[in-house]
C-alpha positions in Angstrom: -135.2 9.4 174.6 -139.0 8.0 174.2 -138.0 6.2 170.8 -134.7 4.6 172.5 -136.6 3.4 175.7 -139.0 2.2 173.7 -136.9 0.1 171.2 -134.7 -1.2 174.3 -137.8 -2.2 176.2 -139.4 -4.0 173.1 -136.5 -6.0 172.3 -135.5 -7.1 175.6 -138.8 -8.0 176.5 -139.9 -5.6 179.3 -143.1 -3.9 179.7 -143.8 -0.2 179.3 -147.1 1.1 180.2 -147.1 4.0 177.8 -146.3 1.2 175.1 -148.5 -1.0 176.6 -151.4 1.5 175.8 -151.4 0.1 172.5 -153.6 -2.9 173.7 -156.2 -0.9 173.4 -155.9 -1.4 169.6 -156.5 -5.0 170.0 -159.5 -4.5 172.4 -161.5 -2.2 170.0 -160.9 -5.0 167.7 -162.7 -7.3 170.3 -159.5 -9.4 170.4 -159.1 -8.8 174.1 -161.4 -8.5 176.2 -161.6 -5.5 178.6 -160.9 -7.7 182.2 -157.4 -8.9 180.3 -156.7 -5.0 178.9 -157.1 -3.6 182.9 -155.4 -6.8 184.4 -152.3 -5.9 182.1 -152.4 -2.0 182.9 -152.7 -2.5 186.7 -150.1 -5.1 186.8 -147.7 -3.2 184.2 -148.4 0.6 185.9 -147.8 -1.0 189.4 -144.3 -2.4 188.3 -143.5 0.5 186.4 -144.0 2.0 189.7 -142.0 -0.1 191.8 -138.9 -0.1 189.4 -139.1 3.7 189.4 -139.2 4.3 193.0 -136.3 1.4 193.3 -133.9 3.2 190.8 -134.9 6.4 192.6 -133.4 4.8 195.7 -130.7 3.1 194.3 -129.2 6.6 192.8 -130.0 8.2 196.0 -127.9 5.5 197.9 -125.2 5.3 195.9 -124.5 8.9 195.8 -125.2 9.4 192.1 -126.6 12.3 192.5 -123.2 14.1 193.4 -121.2 13.7 190.3 -119.7 17.1 189.2 -120.0 18.4 192.6 -123.8 18.0 192.6 -124.2 19.4 189.4 -126.2 16.0 187.9 -128.3 16.4 191.1 -128.9 19.8 190.4 -129.9 19.0 186.8 -132.1 16.2 188.0 -134.1 18.5 190.8 -134.5 21.0 187.8 -135.8 18.3 185.4 -138.5 17.3 188.2 -139.9 20.6 189.3 -140.6 21.6 185.7 -142.3 18.5 185.3 -144.8 18.9 188.2 -145.1 22.9 187.7 -147.4 21.5 185.3 -151.1 22.2 185.4 -153.3 19.0 185.2 -154.6 19.8 181.6 -151.0 20.2 180.5 -149.6 17.0 181.9 -152.3 15.1 180.4 -151.5 16.5 176.7 -147.9 16.3 177.2 -148.5 12.7 178.6 -150.3 12.2 175.0 -147.6 13.5 173.0 -144.8 11.2 174.7 -146.9 8.4 174.5 -146.9 9.1 170.5 -143.4 8.8 170.6 -142.9 5.4 172.3 -146.1 3.7 170.5 -144.0 4.7 167.4 -140.9 3.3 168.7 -142.7 0.0 169.3 -144.2 0.0 165.8 -140.4 0.6 164.5 -139.5 -2.7 165.7 -142.1 -4.4 163.5 -141.7 -2.4 160.3 -138.2 -4.0 160.1 -138.1 -6.0 157.2 -135.8 -9.0 158.6 -134.4 -10.4 161.9 -130.9 -8.3 161.5 -133.1 -5.6 161.2 -134.7 -5.8 164.6 -132.0 -7.1 167.0 -128.9 -5.0 167.8 -128.0 -5.8 171.2 -124.7 -4.8 172.9 -123.6 -2.9 176.3 -121.1 -0.1 176.0 -118.4 0.0 178.6 -116.3 2.7 178.2 -113.0 4.0 180.2 -111.0 6.4 179.4 -107.7 8.6 180.9 -106.7 12.5 180.3 -103.6 14.2 178.9 -101.8 15.3 182.0 -103.6 18.2 183.9 -105.6 19.6 181.4 -108.5 19.0 183.4 -109.2 21.0 186.8 -112.5 22.6 188.2 -112.2 25.9 188.5 -111.6 27.5 192.3 -110.4 23.7 193.2 -107.0 23.9 194.7 -103.8 23.0 193.0 -102.6 23.5 189.2 -104.6 26.3 187.6 -107.6 25.5 185.7 -107.0 25.3 182.1 -109.8 23.3 180.6 -113.3 22.3 180.8 -114.6 21.0 184.1 -114.8 17.0 184.8 -118.3 17.0 184.3 -118.6 18.8 181.2 -115.6 16.5 179.7 -117.9 13.5 181.1 -120.9 14.7 179.4 -119.2 15.2 176.0 -117.5 12.1 175.8 -120.4 10.2 176.5 -122.3 12.4 173.9 -119.8 11.5 171.3 -119.8 8.1 172.1 -123.1 7.8 171.8 -123.2 10.0 168.4 -120.5 7.6 166.5 -122.6 4.4 167.9 -125.8 5.7 166.3 -124.5 7.2 162.9 -121.5 4.7 162.1 -122.8 2.4 159.1 -121.5 -0.4 160.6 -120.2 -3.8 158.7 -119.0 -4.8 162.1 -119.1 -4.3 166.0 -115.5 -3.9 165.6 -115.5 -0.9 162.8 -118.1 0.4 165.7 -115.9 0.4 168.2 -113.0 2.3 166.4 -115.3 4.8 164.8 -116.6 5.5 168.7 -112.9 6.2 169.9 -111.8 7.9 167.3 -114.6 10.2 167.4 -113.5 11.2 171.0 -109.8 11.6 170.0 -110.9 13.8 167.0 -113.3 15.9 169.1 -111.7 15.8 173.0 -108.1 16.9 173.2 -108.1 16.4 176.9 -108.5 12.7 176.4 -105.5 10.9 175.8 -106.8 7.5 175.7 -110.2 5.4 175.9 -110.8 1.8 176.1 -113.8 0.1 175.2 -115.7 -3.4 175.8 -118.8 -4.4 173.8 -120.4 -7.8 174.1 -122.5 -9.0 171.6 -125.5 -10.0 172.7 -127.3 -12.7 171.1 -131.0 -13.9 170.7 -132.2 -16.8 169.8 -135.6 -18.0 168.2 -138.0 -19.0 170.7 -139.3 -22.8 169.9 -143.4 -22.3 169.5 -144.0 -25.9 168.2 -145.1 -26.8 171.7 -147.9 -24.3 171.5 -148.6 -25.5 167.7 -147.5 -22.3 166.4 -144.6 -21.3 164.0 -141.8 -18.7 164.7 -140.8 -17.1 161.4 -138.0 -14.9 163.0 -140.5 -12.9 165.1 -140.1 -14.2 168.6 -136.7 -14.2 170.5 -135.1 -14.8 173.6 -131.5 -13.0 174.8 -129.1 -15.2 175.8 -125.9 -14.5 178.4 -124.0 -17.3 176.8 -122.6 -18.1 174.6 -121.3 -14.4 173.2 -118.7 -12.5 171.6 -116.2 -9.9 173.8 -115.0 -7.2 171.5 -112.6 -4.9 173.1 -110.3 -2.4 171.8 -107.8 0.6 173.0 -107.6 3.9 170.9 -104.6 6.0 172.0 -103.1 8.8 170.7 -99.7 8.8 169.5 -98.3 11.5 171.8 -100.5 10.6 175.0 -98.2 10.3 178.0 -97.5 7.3 179.7 -100.2 5.9 181.5 -98.6 5.2 184.5 -100.8 3.8 186.9 -104.0 4.9 185.1 -104.9 1.6 184.3 
């Protein structure tokens, strides 16, 4: 999680306090004055705090915690309880360990050999339908339960999609899309069909000439247009008709 978060933040130009702690290296080399270091940390920490509280409010107001009959909310509360149960000393050193991973993730983007190594940006929109009544929550009214719960099925499909996206040596976004859908159908018999949509999010070099600087493939901005939208559907041969599923 820390590595993925660090890469996402670094690539999209956002700022995370744990990553900005790296500025202390420039301060130690006397390239950044103390007042600018403290100003940056104060602004970014405050912004991260506001963003965290805003995200929590959206989760609560949107009822996200009720997913899976409240299992998602229960898991979040369990995680939060374990975090606040640490002693101050434990929390301090665990924070150091976490920050090491985040800083390594930031450094990884600069160790890439070329621009194409640095930037891979897309957003995955996945929808799938189940085969018949293989899914039923235990104890619920209706058909007898004969398969995994909805929440378990959802989490398993999500993990398979992420794993296929990460470990597929891809030559094109179309290939990655198919590999993700195929991984789900191979491992989850309750899934009859999955539809995926992955846009290409293009990044363009920033013109640094007004500042008297050269940009040798180092600084980019993300553009929402133009972009390529790659979509695909992977369906089992024996899948039942979708009916009104879509």
